[in-house]
N, C-alpha and C positions, 0 to 999 in steps of 0.2 A: 545519506549526509553523517560526514566524518563524527570521531565523538569531537569533543572538547573537553579542554581538562582547567577546573577552578584553582584557587591557592593556593591551595595542600600539594596539590600537584607541580607547579608550580615552584612551591620553596621544594620538593620532594629534585623536579630533574634539574634546579639550578646546583646543586648538590651537584651536582659531576661535575658541573664548569669548569677545565682545567683552571690553574690562578696556579700563575707564577715563584716562579722557589722563592722568592727574592718580591717581597711586597713595597707598589712603588711611594710614592709619598700619598699623604691626601691628596698633596695640591704637586702634579709636572709638570715641565712648562705653561702654567696657567688648567692647565686641565685638571678637572675633579678627582678621584679614585672611580669613585663610577661610570663617573667615561668613561676611564680609561681601560676598564675591565669590563662591563658591559658594552662592550663597539654596536655598531647597527646589526652588521649582521647576527648578535648575538642577541640586541631583542627583540629582531624581526623575528628569528626562530623561536623565542619564550610567546613569542602573542600570537603567533599563527598555532598557538598548542594553550591557547582561555576561549572558557566564553567568552557570550556577547557583554554582558557585565560587567568581567573582570577584563574587559581591552574599557572598555567607560571608564572605570573605574581607573587602569592606569594616563588614560589618557589627561587623567588632572595632574600627573605631578608633579610635570616642565612640560616646555614650547620642546623640546629634545624629542619625548616620548610620543606627544602629546600628533609631534608628525609625522612618526612613527606608524601610530598606530592610529594613521588617520587614512594609513599603504587602502587601498581599495580594493585587494587583493585579498583582504580578512571579509572583508561582506562581501565574496559567492556565498557558503550557503550559511540564509541567514532563519534561522527557529528564532523565533515570538513563540509558542507558545508558551512554551516557561510565565510567561510574563505577559501572561492573557487576561488579565486583572490587568492590567497598571496600562498599557496602549492603549494613547488617545492618539483624535488627531494630529496634536503641536506634539508628539513619540517622534510623529512617522510621517512627520514633513522635518526632525532635524536629522530622523533618520535616512531624509532620500539624500540627500550628496552621495551618505555614506555607501548604497546600494544602488548607483551607476554601475555595475556587472554583477550583479548577484545573477547568477544561475538557478537560487535549490530557496525560495522564498515560504515556508510554512506559518503563516496564518492564520489554525485552524486557538478556535475557541477568543481569538481576540476583537475586545467590543460586544463581550453577552450578556450586556447593561442596557446599551446598546447607547450610550453615555455618546456626547459631540456630534450626535446625529447628521447632519450635512456634512459636517466639515469631517471628518470623518471619514465618509462616501466619500467623499471628494478627496480625500488625501490617497487612499485605494486608488482609487482614479488615473491618478497626476501618477501616484512610485508606476503603476501599470505600465500606464504611456511612457515612462523614462526605458521603464529593461527592458522595453517590447521586443527587444533583438539579441538580447541576453538567454532573459528566462530560458529556464528548459525544464524545474517541475515549480509544481504552483501544487500547496494546499488549503484548503478554505473549506476545512473539515466547524460540523459546526459551526458553524454563525451566522447571522440572520439579516443582515445586512448588507445581503447579496439586490442588488441595481441591476439595471438596464445597462446602466452605459457602464457595469462594472466586467459581466456582461458582456459585454460587446469589446473592450480592454483585453476580455481575456484569450476570446478568439480573435484577435489580432498579433496576434506573441506565435509569431511564424515560426520559434526553432524552441516550438511549448512539446513538448515530450511523457511529462504525468502531472496529471489533474484529476483532484483527489476532492471532491463537493462530498462530501455523506454526511449524511442528518441537514438536510437541507430544508425546507415543504419551499416547492419552485412553484411557487402563485404566477411567475415567470417565469415561468416552462415556454408560454408559444416565445418570447423575447430570447428565451436559451435559445433552442433550433433556431431557430429562422437568424439572428445570427452570426450561426456559425451552419448555416446553411448558406451563408452568405461565406465564408469564406475555410474553404477544401483542407483543413488540418492538416496537410503527409505526414507529422511528421508526430504525429499526438501515438501513443504505445499504450498510452495506464489510461483509463477511464474506472472511478472512483467511487457511485455515488448509490453508497447504499441505504440503506435507513435512510431514504428520498422520497418526499412527495412526486414524483415520476407517471405521467402520462407514456403506454404505448405509442404510441400516435407519433410521440414529440419520442421517445426518444428511437426511435426505426427514426423521424427524419438527421437524428446528431447520428446515425449510425453509417447510414450513406456517404453518411459526407469524411470521415474518416479510412483511409480505405488503408493502409498502415497498426491501427491496434490489432495490439494481440493480445494486452490484458482490461478482462471487464468481469467488475465488482458490482455485482446487483445484490447486493445479501438484504434480508426482507425490506424490498421498492415492493408495499405493499397492495400498492398502485393498481403494479403488470400484471395486466391478466390472463393479453390472447399471448401464450412460449412461443407457442407457432408463431405466428409472425413474424413473433425476433426472431427466431432460427430463421425466417426460412433470410428474413436480412443479410446475418451478416453466411449464411451458407451466401449470398450473392457478391456482397461486399470491404467484409471480413471476414479474408481466407488465410490471411496469419494470424487469426489467436492462435494463442499456444495459454490462453490461461479464460473458464470463465469460475465464476460462478456465483449462486441462485437458490440457495434457500430460502424456502417458505415461496418454490413459486404455485402461481394461480393454476389449473391445470384441471375444467369437468372430461375434457377427451379421454382416448385411449392412447396412452404414455408409452407405448411404443410404435405410434405414427409421426407422434410425437421429436423421440429422439431419436429419431431414425433420418431426419436432420441431420445432428452431430457426428453421421460421417459423414458430410459435403469439407469439417473441420480437420482435418488434418495432420494439423501443425501443434495441437493439443495435448499437452502438457499435467495438466491441473485440470481436474472436473468437478466442479462442487455440490448435486444437490440435493439435501442432504434439506429437513424442513425441520422445523426448531419446535416442531412439540411429533405423537407421534402419528401417523400419518401410514390408510393402505388404498396406496392407490388401484387403478387397475391398474394389472399390468401385468404382461403377452408375451416376451423375448421386446423388451427395452431395450436391453443391450446389444443383441446382430451387429448390429448395422458399426456403431463402436467400437467394438472388438473389429470386426474387419478392417474398417477406416484409419481408427485414428492408434495405432502400432506405435508412435515417438511418446502413451499416456505412462505419465511416471508417480499420478499421484490419485488416486476417485476417493470419496469420499459422499456415502450414502448415507446419513442419521437417520435414521427413526422413519425406517420403508419396511413402514409391520410385513410387509409380504416380500418382497425381497428373501426371495431363495435359493439350494445351494444349486438346481438346477438353468434359474436366472445367471448367475456371476459365474454361471463357468464360462459360457464364453471367452470375458473378458480375463480369469483364469491365463487360459488356456494360449489367451492371439497374440495380448496386452505384455511381452514379455520387456519391456523394459518397469515395467510398472516399482516404486519403492512403496512410495506408501497405499496403507489401503488402511481407510475407518469405516464402519462395519456395524456402526453400534446402534439396538436396537433397532438391530434385523430379526431375522427371523434362517440366520445361517446355522453350518452344523460343524461336527469338525471335519465331514468332508472334506470342505468350502481350506479349510486351515491344510489339512493332509496335504494337496490339487497346490493349494496355491506356490508351497515351501516347493514339492516340487519343477513346478511349474512354469518360476520364476525364481532364474536367476542371480537373480539380484532385490532382490525382496527385503525391507529392511524391516516392518516392521504389520501387526494387525492392529489397529485397534480393536476390540471382540467389548466394550464395554454395555455389561443391560444384556446380551444376546444366550436367551436364554438356557436354549439346547446343549451350554459348554459349560458345564464344570468344571472343576477347580482341577483333580485329576487329571480332567485330558487336559490343560496346559502344561501343569507335568511335567507328562508328558510329549507333548509337544515343545515346551521350551528344553527335554534334555536330548528330546529325536535333533533339534533343526536351532542351533545355538547360534547359528545367525539372526534366527527371528525375530526378536521382539513380540512377545507377543501382550498383550499389557489392557489394563481396565482402571479409565480416568474414574480420580472418585471425583461424587456422589451431590453433592447438598440441597436442603432440602425450594423452591422454586426462588420460598424471598431473599435464598440468602446469594444464591446466581450470581 
């Protein structure tokens, strides 16, 4: 979403507006001085740089400003997250007319205290029905009021490209998947369901209806258990995937068998398979299939894989030539991995080696001098309660 400016930036910006050498009279031909200087085009340019709150205040100055501030083009990218504690059903009803051409709408955290009940939910459903033909990006992160009707309206938006539903307790997940299955969301490319209550069966039903999905984020979805089935589904229905993020994946089988299925996702550029805490997964040749088939991989994150060694990583760092970033926090790698990676990856930019016990400060200093283009860094860690 574009950056919007407040009153301070407005003052700074208007300071550079060219002022005629000869100042007009306070009233010239019946026109006020401000109307002479602040033409509709100048006001339009100023208003285009304002945030929603500042724009609303400008609309209260006079009728002329109100008319210009009501232009629907100013409300194509609306972020209500910063006003989450002030948004209610009445507020949404007043905004409804101005949101007719909205493309990006962020309602994260709104109505966190569940004020207004059905009135708020009905307003949301009504807005989604109104903007269904123009809406391309929708964020409902950390909202508690998701209902069956809301879900159905979401998947009636034919041009929706990005949907973010982080931190939801999807007790209505059956309705979510069924409504999704009823309408193939052919344009949806990004789905973020991190930290949500969602189970394998329902996620699989959703994935089967999103053929053009490119970015899938499932961070800390603790109720996802069958990674193998999910990968089988994506390998059949979501072959355009470019990024996959699923830290804290739960699996009791041999990881080499399961992760071999990533080989079908040949367009992968970002792969995050980190754990939230140190684990010792049983791995043997886990990454061979990824190395052979995912040649476009640019970023790989393997945090807290205690058993990952130089030998396991060798296929990745010798065959994925486009790698730019490696996060190997709390793995069992040594200086061998650093040397091979720097020699074989021409575009490598940085490697995170936090909590890698076999790499000491002297080694880091040596490789920093030897390979100045690569940033070897260690993240600053805090005690758990301060993270």
